[in-house]
C-alpha positions in Angstrom: 0.0 0.0 0.0 2.8 2.4 0.8 4.3 1.7 -2.6 1.0 2.7 -4.3 0.8 5.9 -2.2 4.4 6.6 -3.0 3.7 6.0 -6.7 0.6 8.2 -6.6 2.5 11.0 -4.8 5.3 10.7 -7.3 2.7 11.0 -10.1 1.2 14.1 -8.6 4.6 15.6 -8.0 5.5 14.9 -11.6 2.3 16.4 -13.0 2.7 19.4 -10.7 6.2 20.0 -11.8 5.2 19.6 -15.5 2.5 22.2 -15.2 4.8 24.4 -13.2 7.5 24.1 -15.8 5.0 24.9 -18.6 3.9 28.0 -16.7 7.5 29.1 -16.0 8.8 28.7 -19.6 9.6 25.1 -20.3 8.6 23.3 -23.5 9.1 26.5 -25.7 6.9 28.7 -23.6 8.4 31.7 -21.9 7.3 34.0 -19.1 6.5 37.6 -19.7 9.6 38.5 -17.7 11.8 36.3 -19.9 10.4 37.9 -23.0 11.0 41.4 -21.6 14.6 40.5 -20.7 15.2 39.1 -24.2 13.8 42.4 -25.6 16.1 44.4 -23.3 19.1 42.3 -24.4 18.2 42.7 -28.1 18.1 46.5 -27.6 21.5 46.4 -26.0 22.9 44.4 -28.9 21.4 46.9 -31.3 22.9 49.8 -29.3 26.3 48.1 -29.3 26.2 47.7 -33.1 25.3 51.3 -33.5 28.2 52.3 -31.2 30.6 50.3 -33.3 29.2 51.8 -36.5 29.7 55.2 -35.0 33.3 54.4 -34.2 33.9 53.1 -37.7 32.4 56.3 -39.2 34.5 58.4 -36.9 37.7 56.6 -38.0 36.7 56.9 -41.7 36.0 60.6 -41.3 39.3 61.1 -39.4 41.2 59.3 -42.2 39.5 61.4 -44.9 40.4 64.6 -43.0 44.0 63.5 -42.5 44.3 62.6 -46.2 42.8 66.0 -47.1 45.2 67.9 -44.9 48.2 66.0 -46.2 47.1 66.6 -49.8 46.5 70.3 -49.0 50.0 70.6 -47.5 51.5 68.9 -50.6 49.6 71.0 -53.1 50.5 74.2 -51.2 54.2 73.4 -51.0 54.2 72.4 -54.7 52.6 75.7 -55.6 55.0 77.7 -53.4 58.0 75.9 -55.1 56.5 76.6 -58.5 56.1 80.3 -57.7 59.7 80.5 -56.6 60.7 78.9 -59.8 58.7 81.3 -61.9 60.1 84.3 -59.9 63.7 83.0 -60.4 63.0 82.5 -64.1 61.7 86.1 -64.3 64.7 87.5 -62.4 67.2 85.4 -64.4 65.6 86.3 -67.8 65.5 90.0 -66.9 69.2 90.1 -65.8 70.2 88.3 -69.0 68.3 90.7 -71.2 69.7 93.7 -69.3 66.2 95.2 -69.2 64.4 96.0 -65.9 61.1 95.0 -67.5 60.4 93.2 -70.7 57.0 92.6 -72.1 58.0 89.1 -73.3 59.4 88.2 -69.9 56.4 89.7 -68.0 54.0 87.9 -70.3 55.8 84.6 -69.8 55.8 85.0 -66.0 52.2 86.0 -66.1 51.3 82.9 -68.2 53.3 80.5 -66.0 51.7 82.0 -62.9 48.3 81.6 -64.4 49.0 78.0 -65.3 50.3 77.3 -61.8 47.3 78.9 -60.1 44.9 76.9 -62.4 46.7 73.7 -61.4 46.5 74.7 -57.7 42.8 75.3 -58.1 42.3 72.0 -59.9 44.3 70.1 -57.3 42.5 71.7 -54.4 39.1 71.0 -56.1 40.0 67.4 -56.4 41.1 67.2 -52.8 37.8 68.8 -51.6 35.8 66.4 -53.9 37.7 63.4 -52.6 37.2 64.4 -49.0 33.5 65.1 -49.6 33.1 61.7 -51.3 34.9 60.0 -48.4 32.5 61.7 -46.0 29.5 60.7 -48.0 30.7 57.1 -48.2 31.2 57.1 -44.4 27.7 58.4 -43.9 26.2 55.9 -46.3 28.1 53.1 -44.7 26.8 54.1 -41.3 23.2 54.5 -42.5 23.4 51.1 -44.1 24.7 49.5 -41.0 22.1 51.4 -38.9 19.3 50.0 -41.1 20.8 46.5 -40.9 21.0 46.8 -37.1 17.4 48.0 -36.9 16.2 45.2 -39.2 18.1 42.6 -37.0 16.5 44.2 -33.9 13.0 44.1 -35.3 13.5 40.5 -36.5 14.6 39.5 -33.0 11.6 41.3 -31.5 9.3 39.4 -33.9 11.0 36.1 -32.9 10.6 36.9 -29.2 7.0 38.0 -29.6 6.1 35.0 -31.6 7.0 32.7 -28.7 4.1 31.8 -26.5 4.1 33.3 -23.0 2.5 31.4 -20.2 0.4 28.2 -20.4 -2.7 29.7 -22.0 -1.2 30.7 -25.4 
């Protein structure tokens, strides 16, 4: 008789623990608290992804600015060197001709200076365009990653919300 009572008690305990497990999230069900915790964690993952994307964008923008500044320095130094060369040409040509001013020499210096300044303007325009393109690419990359992180977050929320909560669902 005690074996039957023990078996009956074991059966009740087993059924009770099964129902309790179902209510507390076993067999694919989850509690509302577990679902909220999963949502909170999904939001943290999304925020971490956005933080990393922000860092990548910052690095890309810093690299673009650094390249721009280096290019600007190189173009400026090249232009200054070119101007010195033009001035030396003018001074040398004037001393060889024996004339303080010569229309031909002045015209040649003016033409060379104009060509040099046009090259300076062209090179600087290219630098600005390259920097702006790099900035745009960094922005687009961030936005693409941001959209991807948002999609992943929304998909995770959908997965969490599609799981039954409690025994009645």
